C-alpha atoms as one frame of an Amber mdcrd trajectory, in Angstrom:
protein
   8.803 -79.784 -87.838   8.034 -78.251 -84.965   5.805 -75.536 -83.498   8.473
 -72.924 -83.741   9.416 -73.818 -87.498   6.185 -74.053 -89.049   5.125 -70.241
 -87.878   8.202 -68.848 -89.054   7.157 -70.174 -92.532   3.847 -69.246 -91.971
   4.399 -65.840 -91.327   5.778 -65.474 -95.008   2.378 -65.579 -95.979   1.419
 -62.060 -95.687   1.670 -58.629 -97.854   4.711 -57.522 -96.473   6.828 -60.434
 -96.262   5.653 -62.309 -99.196   8.210 -64.461-100.612   6.102 -65.990-103.457
   7.392 -65.649-106.993   4.912 -67.896-108.929   1.399 -69.038-108.670  -0.543
 -72.336-110.078  -3.983 -73.293-110.165  -6.392 -76.085-111.601 -10.067 -76.260
-110.661 -11.600 -79.344-110.836 -15.436 -80.436-110.630 -17.140 -83.076-109.015
 -16.622 -85.101-112.359 -12.690 -85.233-111.447 -12.519 -82.920-115.019 -10.458
 -79.557-114.725 -12.651 -76.998-115.439  -9.418 -73.962-115.713  -6.090 -73.973
-115.204  -3.667 -71.115-114.612   0.100 -70.145-114.118   1.335 -66.916-113.513
   3.165 -64.924-111.369   2.096 -64.372-107.821   3.538 -60.228-107.443   1.643
 -59.349-110.699  -2.145 -60.153-108.392  -3.887 -57.631-107.522  -3.034 -56.160
-103.613  -6.674 -57.866-102.491  -6.646 -61.397-104.363  -3.009 -61.807-102.899
  -4.090 -61.479 -99.543  -7.057 -63.587-100.066  -4.622 -66.305-101.539  -2.149
 -65.446 -98.399  -5.121 -66.660 -95.882  -5.110 -69.834 -97.447  -1.490 -70.245
 -97.689  -1.528 -69.698 -94.001  -4.516 -72.087 -93.273  -2.211 -74.928 -94.809
   0.048 -74.478 -91.917  -2.571 -73.876 -89.197  -3.571 -76.597 -86.460  -1.385
 -78.894 -84.263   1.735 -80.783 -84.451   1.048 -84.754 -84.757  -2.722 -83.759
 -85.146  -3.566 -81.605 -88.297   0.411 -80.839 -88.869   1.965 -84.519 -89.726
   5.897 -84.573 -90.084   5.848 -87.325 -92.989   9.423 -89.049 -94.261  10.200
 -89.910 -97.731  11.118 -93.965 -97.949  14.498 -94.159 -99.692  12.367 -95.930
-102.865  10.957 -92.474-103.455  14.069 -90.759-103.601  15.205 -92.056-106.689
  14.693 -91.538-110.274  10.571 -92.033-110.998   9.978 -91.892-107.111   7.368
 -89.089-105.941  10.212 -87.131-103.858  12.447 -87.157-106.959   9.418 -86.244
-108.953   8.816 -82.530-106.068  12.389 -81.716-106.616  12.447 -81.735-110.219
   9.092 -79.696-109.676  10.333 -77.305-107.140  13.883 -76.976-109.492  11.868
 -76.082-112.329  10.196 -73.317-110.605   7.158 -74.219-111.472   7.957 -72.398
-115.073   7.707 -76.142-116.393   4.057 -76.536-117.791   4.822 -79.803-118.448
   5.796 -80.727-115.069   3.065 -78.890-113.351   0.669 -80.232-115.374   1.693
 -84.005-114.537   1.995 -82.787-110.954  -2.224 -81.880-111.253  -2.827 -84.873
-113.036  -1.454 -86.920-110.261  -3.560 -84.607-107.649  -7.136 -85.131-109.492
  -6.048 -89.436-110.171  -4.923 -89.866-106.501  -7.239 -87.555-104.530 -10.790
 -89.183-103.557 -12.908 -86.142-103.066 -16.603 -86.558-104.914 -17.327 -82.461
-104.883 -15.572 -79.133-106.832 -12.353 -78.071-105.484  -9.523 -75.758-106.760
  -6.146 -77.197-106.899  -3.167 -74.540-105.306   0.735 -74.522-105.969   2.866
 -72.124-105.399   6.426 -71.545-105.501   8.625 -68.914-103.028  11.987 -68.673
-101.805  12.769 -68.019 -98.311  16.139 -65.871 -97.385  16.427 -67.190 -93.843
  17.697 -64.653 -91.516  20.408 -65.356 -88.935  19.780 -64.862 -85.281  21.475
 -63.583 -82.897  22.124 -65.790 -79.220  19.150 -63.746 -77.595  16.867 -64.908
 -80.668  16.824 -61.674 -82.788  16.534 -62.087 -86.481  19.163 -60.373 -88.370
  16.809 -59.352 -91.847  20.039 -57.889 -93.775  22.288 -60.893 -93.094  20.867
 -64.137 -94.439  22.694 -67.010 -93.877  20.332 -69.749 -95.382  17.830 -69.834
 -98.542  14.954 -71.725 -98.478  13.207 -72.537-101.810   9.872 -74.323-101.058
   6.883 -75.742-102.764   3.067 -74.725-100.953   0.339 -77.086-102.203  -3.470
 -76.080-100.812  -6.333 -78.440-102.086  -9.648 -76.064-101.339 -13.333 -77.083
-101.906 -15.307 -74.701-103.904 -18.669 -74.560-102.830 -22.047 -72.640-103.902
 -22.502 -69.333-101.341 -25.997 -69.653 -99.941 -29.221 -68.589-101.415 -30.683
 -65.270 -99.962 -32.236 -62.175-100.741 -30.098 -59.210-101.802 -30.357 -55.766
-103.248 -29.931 -56.200-107.050 -28.963 -52.315-108.438 -28.989 -53.065-112.093
 -32.511 -53.822-111.580 -33.172 -51.009-107.951 -35.052 -54.033-105.982 -34.850
 -56.574-103.571 -34.062 -60.363-104.968 -32.739 -63.533-105.484 -28.361 -62.902
-104.611 -26.556 -64.518-107.514 -24.790 -67.518-105.867 -21.053 -67.982-106.590
 -18.739 -70.542-106.361 -16.532 -69.720-103.482 -12.930 -70.663-102.812 -12.841
 -72.230 -98.902 -10.154 -72.705 -96.613  -7.958 -75.657 -97.629  -8.812 -79.478
 -96.478  -5.423 -80.963 -97.635  -1.966 -79.539 -98.285   1.801 -80.050 -98.129
   4.963 -77.814 -97.870   8.006 -79.489 -99.575  10.669 -79.719 -98.669  10.415
 -79.804 -94.915  11.980 -77.111 -93.406  13.737 -78.356 -90.569  16.467 -77.013
 -88.129  15.731 -73.711 -90.373  16.828 -74.955 -93.653  15.796 -77.448 -96.291
  14.903 -81.121 -95.633  14.412 -82.783 -98.803  13.837 -85.991 -97.078  10.470
 -84.951 -95.120   7.717 -82.802 -95.832   5.055 -81.373 -93.920   1.523 -82.412
 -94.275  -1.749 -80.534 -93.500  -5.211 -82.034 -93.035  -8.356 -80.374 -91.516
 -10.096 -83.344 -90.174  -7.432 -85.385 -88.712  -9.577 -88.305 -88.726 -10.265
 -87.996 -92.509  -6.694 -86.960 -93.306  -7.074 -88.962 -96.962  -4.153 -91.390
 -96.939  -4.564 -92.239-100.672  -3.309 -88.884-101.171  -0.094 -89.393 -98.849
   0.313 -92.574-100.398   0.142 -91.752-104.200   0.830 -87.688-104.113   3.706
 -88.026-101.653   4.249 -91.738-101.492   4.524 -91.583 -97.372   2.403 -93.759
 -94.994  -0.046 -91.887 -93.050   0.397 -92.370 -89.193  -2.259 -93.365 -87.443
  -4.839 -90.717 -86.680  -5.623 -89.120 -83.035  -8.192 -91.725 -82.536  -6.546
 -94.547 -83.651  -3.861 -94.022 -81.432  -5.815 -93.860 -78.589  -7.371 -97.167
 -79.238  -4.195 -98.856 -80.037  -2.428 -97.320 -76.838  -5.985 -98.216 -74.872
  -5.861-102.103 -76.994  -1.682-102.152 -75.525  -3.024-101.516 -72.104  -5.778
-103.846 -71.970  -3.817-106.872 -73.449  -1.049-106.412 -71.177  -2.492-105.661
 -68.007  -5.261-107.907 -68.095  -7.227-108.605 -65.113  -5.047-106.126 -63.464
  -6.642-103.063 -65.144  -8.299-101.750 -61.927  -8.785 -97.999 -61.206  -5.586
 -97.359 -59.068  -3.414 -98.551 -62.241  -5.474 -96.434 -64.744  -5.392 -93.394
 -63.203  -1.495 -93.233 -62.002  -0.660 -94.494 -65.975  -3.251 -91.239 -66.909
  -1.693 -89.282 -63.779   1.819 -89.653 -64.792   1.314 -89.135 -68.425  -0.205
 -85.740 -67.645   2.626 -85.202 -65.571   5.444 -85.713 -68.654   3.251 -83.692
 -70.685   3.170 -80.580 -68.509   6.817 -80.930 -67.950   7.786 -80.564 -71.736
   4.999 -78.474 -73.106   7.470 -75.495 -73.706   9.739 -78.175 -75.423  10.130
 -77.506 -79.250   9.045 -81.017 -80.189   5.984 -82.280 -78.580   6.204 -85.247
 -76.479   6.338 -88.693 -78.562   6.134 -92.285 -76.753   8.119 -94.999 -78.209
   7.626 -98.700 -77.543  10.741 -97.732 -74.701   9.204 -94.895 -72.837   5.490
 -96.320 -73.054   7.221 -99.497 -70.986   8.933 -97.114 -68.693   5.693 -95.265
 -68.133   3.916 -98.601 -67.267   6.533 -99.225 -64.769   6.548 -95.857 -62.876
   2.495 -96.049 -62.599   3.191 -99.785 -60.922   2.439-102.387 -63.346   4.000
-105.407 -62.253   6.699-106.552 -63.847   4.991-109.886 -64.542   2.470-108.414
 -66.416   5.254-106.288 -68.611   7.106-109.581 -69.437   5.229-109.954 -72.760
   4.787-105.783 -73.277   7.202-105.363 -76.552   5.530-108.321 -78.576   2.125
-106.904 -77.264   2.795-103.487 -78.570   4.725-104.606 -81.710   1.628-106.630
 -82.749  -0.869-103.916 -82.247   0.944-101.039 -83.059   4.157-102.320 -85.069
   8.221-101.826 -84.183   8.765 -98.578 -85.042   5.223 -96.440 -84.185   5.361
 -93.842 -81.525   2.565 -92.311 -80.615   1.612 -88.314 -79.684   1.248 -88.406
 -75.975  -1.185 -85.627 -76.168  -3.516 -87.996 -78.375  -3.696 -90.604 -75.486
  -5.101 -88.916 -72.740  -7.072 -85.675 -71.361  -4.837 -83.359 -69.618  -7.922
 -81.359 -68.265 -10.318 -84.290 -66.955 -10.505 -88.125 -66.357 -13.696 -89.448
 -67.557 -15.482 -92.769 -65.444 -18.119 -94.128 -67.042 -20.616 -97.062 -66.351
 -23.708 -97.630 -68.444 -26.206 -95.432 -66.100 -22.923 -92.784 -64.501 -20.844
 -90.567 -65.820 -18.580 -88.835 -63.088 -15.534 -86.444 -64.906 -12.738 -85.512
 -62.329  -9.881 -82.734 -62.907  -6.916 -84.735 -63.941  -4.911 -82.833 -60.813
  -7.408 -83.776 -58.372  -8.043 -87.709 -58.871  -6.773 -87.945 -54.825 -10.579
 -87.058 -54.435 -12.013 -90.574 -55.738 -11.182 -93.999 -54.606 -12.718 -97.515
 -54.578 -14.258 -99.196 -51.755 -16.202-102.528 -50.899 -19.676-101.593 -49.499
 -21.785-104.750 -48.253 -20.283-107.313 -51.061 -20.199-104.196 -54.176 -17.336
-102.665 -55.568 -17.909 -98.920 -55.354 -16.281 -95.348 -56.133 -16.059 -93.144
 -52.901 -15.927 -89.415 -53.980 -15.070 -86.874 -51.333 -17.508 -83.863 -51.177
 -16.550 -81.884 -48.734 -16.635 -78.717 -51.181 -19.252 -76.427 -52.702 -21.689
 -79.089 -54.365 -24.321 -78.181 -56.846 -27.310 -80.716 -58.305 -28.361 -79.623
 -61.329 -27.611 -75.997 -60.888 -28.609 -75.808 -57.502 -26.021 -75.382 -54.364
 -26.579 -77.935 -52.012 -25.928 -79.461 -48.272 -23.544 -82.424 -48.287 -24.709
 -85.039 -45.835 -23.867 -83.797 -42.290 -21.798 -85.363 -40.129 -22.913 -87.992
 -37.812 -22.121 -87.142 -34.288 -20.484 -89.955 -32.168 -22.641 -91.857 -30.053
 -22.997 -91.541 -26.337 -21.181 -94.205 -23.850
């Protein structure tokens, strides 16, 4: 799913457009014990309660594609009887009216989700009548071309509210406030099936993680049967390892800065595309070639890439570079420069030492104070 498709589903979680038909909940304590569970029609909820639930569901479809929202494809083996995708299909087709299936789903979450505190599992079933669109993108709400039945699961931490003083009306005094157990925004969740090309794609699911660096791979592997992609940090580390192993001693400032400059240009050129830019093995090799990496250094690029990342791994381009700043660090000095002004820095040998030379013709500040740049030395008279 891309950003546009995700936003279309996210817009459903409002009081006016809600298409949720059924909701199930299971509250779990820190000992992995079920405290309480419930099932019922969503439309029977009080208005204020429904609004609060909708906010949680919208949070499950928030964040950045490739970081917080991950498109995951089910391995073929999971689509046969007994597989995770086959189970989710049965659960969806039951419209959450089969108590045995719902209970089994909750049991799978509890057994496979590594979480050491209280949490609430929310599971909803909804049906979206996908409206047709005109050639200019306007929606025809009275004309549906597709029906999208779906499940959305949200796993929400449940924590004690903060202590404090409050007015106690029954005692007509100020005293210690009651500390309630509060359901907080989700840390993980998923949409099944994926909403791709404005229709159901039962071969994929959209997975949500609040923290990309702690995406709970045990959840995706045990519950969804999918392999979690590399996190943004691990993608960047793998990218850097590929560069270092490919370039070796040729990893100088000019080459590396050229790679990042070209990568930022590619990101800028595709910013309006529905799909975020990704780099496959072939794309990355073309990037290095365009950045001046000698062909002799690229002879073993494919082997290096596959050894570090795997042959099928694709990198999210936005995870590999800072589109705004280029950072140069030594043990004692940190230099940050706007990515579009890397021309202000060059390397030069001065008195036998390699140095970074920075053009400072513009306004300069030192600890917030404006300072004068070095005065030009007038040419000596003959």
